C-alpha positions as CSV (number, residue, x, y, z in Angstrom):
1,M,-14.3,0.2,-12.4
2,L,-10.6,-0.3,-12.9
3,T,-8.8,-3.2,-14.1
4,E,-6.2,-5.3,-11.6
5,E,-3.3,-3.9,-13.4
6,Q,-4.7,-0.4,-13.3
7,N,-5.6,-0.6,-9.6
8,R,-1.7,-1.8,-9.0
9,T,-0.4,1.2,-11.2
10,L,-2.4,3.7,-9.0
11,T,-1.5,2.1,-5.6
12,E,2.1,0.8,-5.7
13,V,4.5,3.6,-4.2
14,G,8.0,1.4,-4.4
15,G,11.0,2.8,-6.1
16,G,10.5,2.1,-9.8
17,T,6.9,2.0,-9.9
18,P,4.8,4.4,-11.9
19,M,3.0,5.9,-9.0
20,G,6.0,5.8,-6.7
21,E,8.1,7.7,-9.2
22,L,5.5,10.2,-9.5
23,L,4.9,11.0,-5.9
24,R,8.6,11.1,-5.3
25,R,8.7,14.3,-7.2
26,Y,6.8,16.1,-4.5
27,W,7.9,17.2,-0.9
28,M,6.3,15.0,1.7
29,P,5.7,16.1,5.2
30,V,7.1,13.3,7.4
31,A,7.5,14.6,10.9
32,A,7.4,17.8,13.0
33,D,10.3,19.7,14.2
34,S,9.5,19.6,17.8
35,Q,9.6,15.9,17.9
36,F,13.2,16.2,17.7
37,D,13.7,18.0,20.9
38,E,13.9,15.0,23.0
39,N,15.0,12.5,20.7
40,P,16.9,13.8,17.6
41,V,16.9,10.4,15.7
42,R,13.8,8.7,14.5
43,P,13.4,5.6,12.4
44,I,10.7,6.1,9.4
45,R,9.6,4.1,6.6
46,L,8.7,6.1,3.6
47,M,7.3,4.9,0.2
48,G,8.6,1.5,1.2
49,E,12.0,2.6,2.2
50,D,13.3,2.0,5.5
51,L,15.1,5.4,6.5
52,V,16.4,7.2,9.7
53,L,15.4,10.9,10.0
54,Y,17.7,12.9,12.3
55,R,18.6,16.4,13.5
56,D,22.1,16.9,14.2
57,L,23.5,19.2,17.1
58,G,24.0,21.7,14.6
59,G,20.2,21.9,13.5
60,T,20.8,20.2,10.3
61,Y,18.3,17.6,9.2
62,G,19.3,14.3,7.4
63,L,17.4,11.5,6.0
64,V,19.5,8.4,5.3
65,D,19.4,4.7,4.9
66,R,18.5,3.0,8.2
67,H,21.6,0.6,7.6
68,C,25.2,1.7,8.0
69,P,27.2,0.7,5.0
70,H,29.8,-0.7,7.0
71,R,28.3,-3.8,8.6
72,R,24.6,-2.9,8.2
73,A,24.0,-1.8,11.8
74,D,20.7,-0.2,12.6
75,L,21.1,3.7,12.3
76,S,17.8,4.5,14.4
77,Y,20.3,3.6,17.4
78,A,23.0,6.0,16.0
79,F,23.8,9.4,17.9
80,V,24.1,12.8,16.2
81,E,27.0,15.2,16.3
82,N,27.5,18.9,15.3
83,C,27.6,17.8,11.8
84,G,25.7,14.6,11.0
85,I,24.9,11.2,12.5
86,R,27.5,8.6,13.8
87,C,27.0,4.7,13.9
88,N,27.0,3.5,17.4
89,Y,28.7,0.2,16.0
90,H,32.1,1.3,14.9
91,G,31.9,5.0,14.9
92,W,31.3,5.8,11.1
93,R,30.0,9.2,10.5
94,F,27.7,10.5,7.8
95,D,26.4,14.0,6.9
96,E,23.3,14.8,5.4
97,A,24.3,14.4,1.9
98,G,25.3,10.7,2.6
99,R,29.0,11.3,2.7
100,C,31.2,9.4,5.1
101,T,33.2,11.9,6.9
102,E,35.0,9.7,9.5
103,Q,36.0,6.2,10.0
104,P,37.9,6.4,13.3
105,F,40.1,3.2,12.9
106,E,40.4,3.3,9.3
107,D,41.4,7.0,9.4
108,M,44.2,6.1,12.0
109,A,45.3,2.8,10.8
110,N,45.5,3.7,7.1
111,P,44.9,7.4,6.7
112,D,46.4,7.5,2.9
113,A,43.9,5.1,1.7
114,K,41.0,7.7,2.2
115,F,38.6,4.8,2.6
116,K,35.8,7.2,3.8
117,D,35.9,9.1,0.5
118,K,34.8,5.7,-1.3
119,V,31.7,5.0,0.9
120,T,28.5,6.9,0.7
121,I,25.0,5.9,2.3
122,K,21.9,6.7,0.6
123,S,20.3,10.1,1.5
124,Y,17.3,12.2,0.5
125,K,16.9,16.1,0.8
126,V,15.2,17.5,3.9
127,E,13.8,20.7,5.0
128,A,12.1,21.9,8.2
129,R,9.4,24.3,7.2
130,F,6.2,25.5,9.0
131,G,6.9,23.3,12.1
132,M,7.0,20.2,9.9
133,V,9.9,18.3,8.6
134,W,9.7,17.6,4.6
135,A,11.3,14.9,2.7
136,Y,12.1,14.7,-1.0
137,M,13.1,11.6,-2.6
138,G,12.9,12.6,-6.4
139,P,15.3,13.5,-8.9
140,A,17.3,16.8,-9.0
141,P,16.6,19.5,-9.1
142,A,14.0,19.5,-6.3
143,P,11.0,21.9,-6.5
144,L,10.2,24.2,-3.7
145,I,8.0,23.5,-0.8
146,P,4.8,25.1,-1.5
147,N,4.4,28.3,0.6
148,Y,0.6,28.3,0.9
149,E,-1.0,31.4,2.4
150,T,-2.3,29.7,5.4
151,F,1.3,28.8,6.6
152,L,1.7,32.6,6.7
153,W,-1.3,33.6,8.8
154,K,-0.5,35.2,12.0
155,N,-2.0,35.1,15.5
156,G,-2.8,31.6,15.6
157,F,-2.2,28.3,17.6
158,V,-0.8,25.7,15.4
159,Q,-0.6,21.9,16.1
160,I,0.5,19.1,14.1
161,V,-1.4,15.7,14.2
162,F,-0.3,12.3,13.0
163,A,-2.0,9.1,12.6
164,T,-0.9,5.7,11.2
165,I,-3.6,4.1,9.0
166,P,-3.1,0.5,8.2
167,C,-4.3,0.9,4.5
168,N,-3.0,2.0,1.1
169,W,-2.6,5.8,0.6
170,L,-4.9,6.2,-2.4
171,Q,-8.1,5.3,-0.9
172,C,-7.3,7.9,1.8
173,Q,-6.8,10.5,-0.9
174,E,-9.7,9.6,-2.8
175,N,-11.8,10.6,0.3
176,S,-10.3,14.2,-0.2
177,I,-12.7,14.6,-3.5
178,D,-15.7,12.9,-2.2
179,P,-18.1,15.9,-1.0
180,V,-21.2,13.7,-0.5
181,H,-19.6,11.5,2.4
182,F,-19.9,14.8,4.5
183,E,-23.5,14.3,4.6
184,W,-23.5,10.6,5.6
185,M,-20.4,10.0,7.5
186,H,-19.9,13.2,9.4
187,R,-23.6,14.3,9.7
188,N,-26.2,11.5,9.6
189,W,-23.8,8.8,11.2
190,T,-22.9,11.1,13.9
191,V,-26.7,11.4,14.9
192,R,-26.9,7.7,15.0
193,L,-23.7,7.5,17.2
194,N,-25.1,10.1,19.6
195,G,-27.9,7.6,20.0
196,D,-30.7,9.6,18.2
197,V,-32.7,8.6,15.0
198,G,-33.0,12.2,13.6
199,P,-33.1,15.0,12.4
200,Y,-30.5,13.8,9.7
201,G,-28.4,16.7,7.9
202,K,-29.8,18.4,5.0
203,K,-29.3,16.5,1.6
204,H,-26.7,17.3,-1.1
205,V,-28.5,18.5,-4.2
206,R,-25.7,19.6,-6.5
207,V,-21.9,18.8,-6.5
208,R,-19.4,20.0,-9.2
209,F,-15.6,19.8,-9.7
210,D,-13.1,22.3,-11.1
211,E,-10.3,20.2,-12.8
212,K,-8.4,23.4,-14.0
213,F,-7.2,24.3,-10.7
214,E,-3.4,24.4,-10.9
215,H,-2.9,22.8,-7.4
216,G,-5.3,20.0,-7.7
217,F,-9.2,20.1,-8.0
218,V,-11.8,22.4,-6.6
219,Y,-14.9,20.8,-5.5
220,K,-18.2,22.5,-4.6
221,R,-21.3,21.1,-2.9
222,L,-24.7,22.6,-2.5
223,V,-27.1,21.1,0.0
224,A,-30.7,21.9,0.5
225,D,-31.6,25.2,1.4
226,M,-28.2,26.8,1.0
227,P,-28.2,29.9,-0.7
228,E,-26.2,29.7,-4.3
229,D,-24.1,32.6,-2.9
230,H,-22.7,30.5,-0.1
231,E,-18.9,30.0,-0.2
232,R,-19.2,26.4,-0.1
233,W,-20.6,27.0,-3.6
234,T,-18.9,29.8,-5.0
235,I,-15.6,29.2,-3.4
236,G,-15.6,25.3,-2.5
237,R,-12.9,23.3,-1.1
238,I,-9.6,22.0,-2.4
239,C,-8.4,18.5,-3.1
240,L,-4.8,19.4,-3.0
241,W,-2.4,17.7,-5.5
242,P,-1.2,15.2,-5.3
243,N,-2.1,13.7,-1.8
244,G,-3.6,16.4,0.1
245,L,-6.8,18.2,1.4
246,G,-7.1,21.9,2.1
247,P,-5.8,24.3,2.7
248,L,-8.4,25.9,5.0
249,R,-7.7,26.2,8.7
250,H,-6.2,22.8,8.5
251,T,-4.4,21.0,5.7
252,E,-4.2,17.0,5.5
253,W,-1.8,14.9,3.8
254,R,-1.6,11.2,3.2
255,V,1.7,10.2,2.9
256,P,2.6,6.7,1.9
257,I,4.5,4.5,4.2
258,D,4.4,1.8,2.0
259,D,1.7,-0.1,-0.1
260,H,-0.2,-1.1,2.9
261,N,0.3,1.9,5.6
262,T,-0.5,5.5,5.5
263,L,0.8,8.5,7.6
264,S,-2.0,10.9,8.2
265,V,-0.2,14.3,8.5
266,T,-2.6,17.4,9.8
267,W,-1.5,21.0,10.2
268,H,-4.3,22.8,12.1
269,F,-4.6,26.5,12.8
270,T,-6.8,28.1,15.3
271,R,-7.1,31.9,15.2
272,V,-6.9,33.2,18.7
273,P,-9.7,35.7,19.7
274,K,-8.7,39.4,19.0
275,E,-8.5,40.1,22.8
276,R,-5.7,37.7,22.9
277,E,-3.7,39.4,20.1
278,P,-0.7,39.9,19.3
279,Y,0.1,36.2,19.8
280,V,3.4,34.5,19.0
281,Q,3.6,30.7,19.2
282,E,7.0,29.9,20.4
283,T,6.6,26.0,19.8
284,I,4.4,24.0,17.4
285,P,3.3,20.7,19.5
286,A,2.9,17.6,17.4
287,W,1.2,14.4,18.5
288,E,-0.2,11.1,17.4
289,G,-3.7,10.2,17.8
290,P,-5.0,6.6,18.4
291,I,-7.2,5.2,15.7
292,C,-8.6,2.0,18.0
293,D,-10.1,1.7,21.0
294,P,-7.9,-0.5,23.0
295,Q,-11.0,-1.8,25.3
296,T,-13.0,-2.9,22.4
297,G,-10.6,-3.4,19.7
298,R,-13.0,-1.2,17.3
299,W,-12.1,1.9,15.3
300,I,-12.7,5.1,17.2
301,T,-15.6,7.1,15.8
302,S,-15.9,10.1,17.9
303,H,-14.1,12.8,15.7
304,V,-14.2,14.0,12.1
305,M,-10.9,12.3,10.7
306,N,-11.4,9.2,13.0
307,Q,-14.8,8.6,11.1
308,D,-12.8,8.8,7.9
309,F,-10.3,6.3,9.0
310,V,-13.1,4.0,9.5
311,A,-14.0,4.4,5.9
312,W,-10.6,4.1,4.6
313,V,-9.5,1.0,6.4
314,G,-12.9,-0.6,5.6
315,Q,-12.2,-0.6,2.0
316,G,-9.4,-3.3,2.9
317,T,-5.7,-2.9,2.9
318,I,-5.9,-2.1,-0.8
319,A,-9.1,-1.4,-2.1
320,D,-10.4,-3.7,-4.7
321,R,-11.5,-1.2,-7.3
322,T,-12.4,-4.0,-9.9
323,Q,-15.4,-4.4,-7.6
324,E,-16.7,-0.6,-7.4
325,H,-19.7,0.7,-9.2
326,L,-19.2,4.5,-9.2
327,G,-21.9,6.7,-9.5
328,T,-22.7,10.4,-10.3
329,S,-21.1,11.7,-7.0
330,D,-18.0,10.0,-7.8
331,V,-17.0,12.2,-10.8
332,G,-14.3,13.9,-8.9
333,I,-12.6,10.5,-8.2
334,I,-12.8,9.5,-11.9
335,K,-11.0,12.9,-12.5
336,M,-8.4,12.4,-9.9
337,R,-7.7,8.9,-11.3
338,K,-7.4,10.3,-14.9
339,R,-4.8,13.0,-13.9
340,F,-2.5,10.5,-12.0
341,L,-2.3,8.6,-15.2
342,D,-1.7,11.6,-17.3
343,D,0.8,12.8,-14.9
344,M,2.6,9.5,-15.4
345,D,2.5,9.9,-18.9
346,A,4.2,13.5,-18.4
347,I,6.9,12.1,-16.5
348,A,7.7,9.5,-19.0
349,R,8.1,12.5,-21.6
350,G,10.5,14.0,-19.3
351,E,7.9,16.7,-18.0
352,D,7.0,17.7,-14.7
353,P,3.7,16.5,-13.1
354,K,0.9,18.7,-11.9
355,G,1.4,21.4,-9.3
356,I,5.2,21.4,-9.1
357,I,6.5,24.9,-8.2
358,R,9.9,26.0,-9.1
359,D,9.7,29.9,-9.4
360,P,10.5,31.5,-6.2
361,E,8.7,34.4,-6.9
362,K,5.4,32.5,-7.5
363,N,6.4,30.6,-4.1
364,V,6.4,33.9,-2.1
365,C,2.6,33.4,-1.0
366,I,0.6,31.0,-2.8
367,E,-3.2,32.3,-2.7
368,M,-5.7,29.5,-2.4
369,P,-9.5,29.7,-2.7
370,I,-10.3,29.5,0.9
371,I,-13.8,29.7,2.6
372,D,-14.0,32.2,5.5
373,R,-10.7,33.9,4.8
374,E,-11.7,36.6,6.7
375,V,-12.1,34.7,9.9
376,Y,-8.7,33.5,10.0
377,V,-6.9,36.6,8.5
378,D,-8.9,39.3,10.4
379,G,-9.9,37.2,13.3
380,L,-13.1,37.3,15.7
381,T,-13.5,38.3,19.4
382,A,-14.0,35.7,21.9
383,A,-17.6,36.3,22.1
384,E,-18.2,36.1,18.3
385,M,-16.1,32.8,18.3
386,M,-18.2,31.3,21.2
387,N,-21.4,32.1,19.4
388,D,-20.5,29.8,16.4
389,P,-20.3,26.2,17.3
390,S,-18.0,25.6,14.2
391,L,-15.4,28.0,15.8
392,D,-16.1,28.0,19.3
393,P,-12.6,27.1,21.1
394,R,-14.3,25.7,24.0
395,A,-15.4,22.8,21.9
396,G,-12.3,20.5,21.6
397,Y,-10.0,19.7,18.9
398,P,-12.5,18.8,16.1
399,L,-10.5,16.5,14.0
400,Q,-8.8,13.5,16.0
401,A,-9.1,11.8,19.1
402,G,-6.4,11.7,21.8
403,Q,-5.1,15.2,22.1
404,P,-2.6,15.3,25.0
405,D,-3.1,17.2,28.0
406,A,-0.1,19.3,27.5
407,V,-1.2,20.4,24.1
408,R,-4.9,20.8,25.3
409,F,-3.6,23.1,28.1
410,A,-1.3,25.0,25.6
411,Y,-4.3,25.5,23.4
412,M,-6.5,26.8,26.2
413,E,-4.1,29.2,27.4
414,A,-3.7,30.6,24.0
415,M,-7.5,30.9,23.7
416,G,-7.8,32.4,27.0
417,I,-9.9,29.6,28.4
418,D,-9.3,28.7,32.3
419,P,-7.7,25.4,32.2
420,N,-8.9,24.7,35.8
421,N,-12.3,24.8,34.4
422,A,-12.9,21.4,32.9
423,E,-16.2,22.2,31.7
424,A,-15.1,24.9,29.8
425,Y,-13.4,22.7,27.0
426,G,-14.3,19.7,25.2
427,A,-18.0,20.2,24.7
428,G,-18.0,18.0,21.8
429,Y,-17.5,19.4,18.2
430,L,-19.5,16.7,16.4
431,T,-22.6,17.0,18.9
432,A,-22.4,20.8,18.3
433,A,-22.1,20.5,14.6
434,G,-25.2,18.1,14.2
435,A,-27.3,20.6,15.9
436,T,-26.1,24.1,14.4
437,T,-27.8,26.1,11.4
438,S,-24.4,28.0,11.4
439,R,-23.3,29.8,8.2
440,R,-20.2,27.5,8.2
441,I,-21.7,24.1,9.0
442,W,-24.6,22.8,7.0
443,T,-26.7,20.0,8.3
């Protein structure tokens, strides 16, 4: 177990805190490009700071303080122009670098004073890549946004899914290196949620963790009757550094909003059937899923990540790690905490923490250990996909509840599913997964 001081060190993300300074050295996905098509200005809270993220009429993104430095007006009500964002209170305009480029009355009344040159607003670097909008809040020079190979895959339908989780980011991320929870939370609990008392999933017999992986940790798990040449044991899964899971066909990030709230971000790729190739997606849709049932007030438990959310928030707003009793299966969590502390020491020495990418040549395409890579790269026919419950495009979106109809219909069209056939979609990923002995899903 940790001391109270160690727990605070690992969980507090505000400016000047050890973890806050560490996480600010990485690019964080904070929104989706398509979210700005209708409303180009969005208020966001990121690592305890209230900010405004915008896309101006020229297509340039900016991330600035939420309050105008003139009279502290709320810039979430500002409007964008060809270059920059203009305060709706007195018309002061700022560019993405935080420079004040116009003060309409001051520029007219006293142009020689050049008052605007003396005023700036807090700003951070922003880039749009892979359908997502990324923010960097750390010191210059900024590293590169990792160009993982999954982002370069072709012939796939991509969607970006968000959820706001009312708890600290670290307990969300620790779930990313906890292999045994698959057996209980996503297999056995699902059996009970479906009203059955069995059969339960196959038991884990071995787990191991590779801490030498450059971009995080690789964890491997072996369950009963699984052959030792299975990719879950020979390749494994990635706990992505510092706050992600994947990449696989989806990549997840746990982005700290503040010490008490987390933005869950998922980039999800579904390869279309070979009969649908070539497929080029014009717009990557984004949506935010609910986490609570409005009728019962209880957490939603029907989907994989919703089940994870239950575990995360169930630990309290900030998990009290002084009360833990860690076991053998928690070796990965112990290693993760140690690496965070080691990275804080590296920063104190003026060094980069783990996983920072600065070489453009290394960033052309970052290959990762990925299970079933051939399925996503080479593709399968519709019949082959429908014959495997873990890949069946009719099963519905597997990770979160609440997929909007517009996204659902766009997905069905991409997959070649008749949107007029209600029974052709949404058969239930968890029900199927709990009953299959597919090579890809082990119960």
